C-alpha positions in Angstrom: 73.4 18.6 2.9 70.3 20.3 1.2 70.1 24.1 0.9 67.7 26.6 -0.3 67.5 29.2 -2.9 65.2 32.1 -3.6 65.4 33.4 -7.5 62.9 35.0 -10.2 62.2 31.9 -11.6 61.1 31.2 -15.8 60.2 27.8 -16.5 61.2 28.8 -20.2 65.1 29.4 -18.9 67.5 26.7 -20.1 70.3 25.7 -18.0 72.8 28.8 -17.8 70.1 31.1 -18.5 68.4 33.9 -16.4 65.6 32.3 -14.4 66.8 28.7 -14.5 67.5 27.2 -11.0 71.1 26.6 -11.9 71.7 30.5 -13.1 74.3 32.2 -10.9 74.3 36.0 -12.0 77.9 37.8 -12.5 76.9 40.1 -9.7 78.9 42.6 -7.4 76.4 43.3 -4.8 76.5 40.7 -2.9 78.3 39.3 0.4 80.9 37.3 -1.4 80.2 38.6 -5.3 83.5 39.4 -7.3 82.0 39.9 -10.8 84.7 39.1 -13.7 86.7 36.3 -11.7 83.6 34.0 -10.5 79.7 33.6 -9.9 78.2 32.9 -6.7 75.2 31.2 -6.2 73.2 32.1 -2.7 71.9 29.5 -0.4 70.6 28.9 3.0 70.6 25.6 5.1 66.9 26.5 5.8 64.0 27.2 3.5 62.7 30.6 5.8 66.8 31.5 5.8 66.5 31.8 2.2 63.4 33.6 2.1 64.7 36.1 5.0 68.1 36.8 3.0 66.0 37.6 -0.1 63.1 39.6 1.6 64.6 41.0 5.2 65.4 44.3 3.7 61.4 44.9 3.3 59.8 45.7 6.7 56.7 44.9 4.9 55.7 41.6 2.7 53.0 42.1 0.3 52.1 39.9 -3.1 53.5 42.0 -5.2 57.1 42.0 -3.6 56.9 38.1 -4.5 57.1 39.1 -8.3 60.8 40.3 -9.7 60.7 43.5 -11.6 61.2 41.5 -14.5 57.6 40.1 -13.9 59.3 36.4 -12.8 57.7 35.1 -9.8 60.5 34.4 -7.4 60.5 30.8 -6.6 62.4 28.4 -4.1 64.3 25.5 -5.2 65.9 22.6 -3.1 69.3 21.6 -3.8 71.3 18.5 -2.7 74.9 19.4 -2.0 76.9 16.3 -1.1 80.8 16.9 -2.2 81.0 20.6 -1.9 84.2 21.8 0.0 82.5 24.6 1.9 85.0 26.7 3.9 82.8 27.6 7.2 83.3 30.8 8.8 81.1 29.3 11.4 83.9 27.3 13.0 86.6 29.2 15.0 89.2 27.3 14.1 88.5 28.6 10.7 88.3 32.4 11.4 91.6 32.1 13.2 93.3 30.4 10.0 91.8 33.1 8.0 92.4 36.1 10.4 88.7 36.9 10.3 86.9 38.4 13.2 83.0 37.6 13.2 82.6 41.0 12.6 83.8 41.1 9.8 82.2 37.7 8.5 78.6 40.0 8.5 79.4 43.4 8.4 77.4 44.9 5.7 80.6 46.7 4.1 80.7 44.9 0.8 84.6 46.0 0.1 85.5 44.0 3.1 83.4 40.8 2.8 84.3 40.5 -1.0 88.1 41.1 0.0 88.2 37.8 2.2 86.1 35.7 0.1 88.6 36.7 -2.9 91.0 35.3 -0.8 89.4 32.0 0.3 88.8 31.3 -3.3 92.2 31.8 -5.2 93.1 29.6 -2.7 91.4 26.8 -5.0 90.6 24.9 -2.2 86.8 25.7 -1.7 83.6 25.3 -3.9 82.2 28.1 -1.8 82.1 29.9 1.7 79.3 29.4 4.5 78.7 31.8 7.3 75.7 32.6 9.9 72.9 34.4 9.0 72.3 38.1 9.6 68.7 37.7 10.5 68.8 34.2 12.6 72.4 32.4 13.4 70.8 29.3 13.5 70.4 29.4 9.7 73.5 29.1 7.5 74.1 30.9 4.6 76.5 29.6 1.8 78.0 31.7 -1.3 79.0 28.7 -4.1 81.0 29.5 -7.0 81.7 25.9 -8.2 77.8 24.8 -8.3 78.7 21.7 -11.3 77.7 19.4 -8.3 74.8 21.0 -7.3 71.5 18.1 -7.5 68.2 19.7 -8.1 65.5 18.8 -5.7 62.2 18.8 -7.7 60.9 21.6 -9.2 60.7 25.5 -8.0 58.1 26.4 -5.9 56.5 29.7 -6.5 56.4 31.7 -3.4 53.5 33.7 -2.3 52.5 35.4 1.1 50.3 32.6 2.6 53.3 29.9 2.0 54.2 28.5 5.2 57.5 29.2 4.9 57.1 32.5 4.0 55.2 33.1 7.1 58.4 31.5 9.4 60.8 33.9 7.5 58.2 36.7 8.6 57.7 35.5 11.9 61.3 35.2 12.8 62.2 38.8 11.2 59.3 40.3 12.6 57.9 41.2 9.2 54.6 42.5 8.4 53.0 40.4 5.5 49.5 42.1 4.2 
C-alpha cells in the first residue's frame, strides 16, 4: 500500500533528523501520540488526505501557510508500506475487539485517543493504527510507530497553493485558497 505524509522538509537533514522524510517527531498533541513511549509518523492513504490532515484546521490557505514556522517548506512524501501490521479501526470486528465505539476513534479528545492507542501499542502485535479521516471517511489516516520497513517513493515534493492535490483537498474541505 502507498501512503502519503506532509512534513516540513529540510533537504540537508539526515535520516533521523527533523526535516527528513523518515523523521517521526516525539509528539504529545497528535491523535495517537504517547511521547516518551513511542514516536508516531502520521500518514494518509491519499495525498489530498495527508494535505487535509495537515492544513484542514485553517479556513483559508495562502502561500505562506505552506511554509513551516521554522522556514522550511511543507512537502509531500510518498511511501510504500508492504509488511506493516496495521490495526484498522475502520473494521467493525476490530472495533468490537478493542471495545471502541466509532465516536471514540474520531473524537478530538486526545486523552481518549492516546489511551486506546497506547493499549494497542503495548500489545506489541501492530506497527501502527489506521482510522478514517475526520475530513473525509474515504481517506484512511495512519499512525505508524514502527517505520523501519517504510520505503521512500521518490523525493519529497514541495507543496504550493497551485498543486493539484492541494486544490483537491481544499475542494473536499471547502477551504478558500488565496
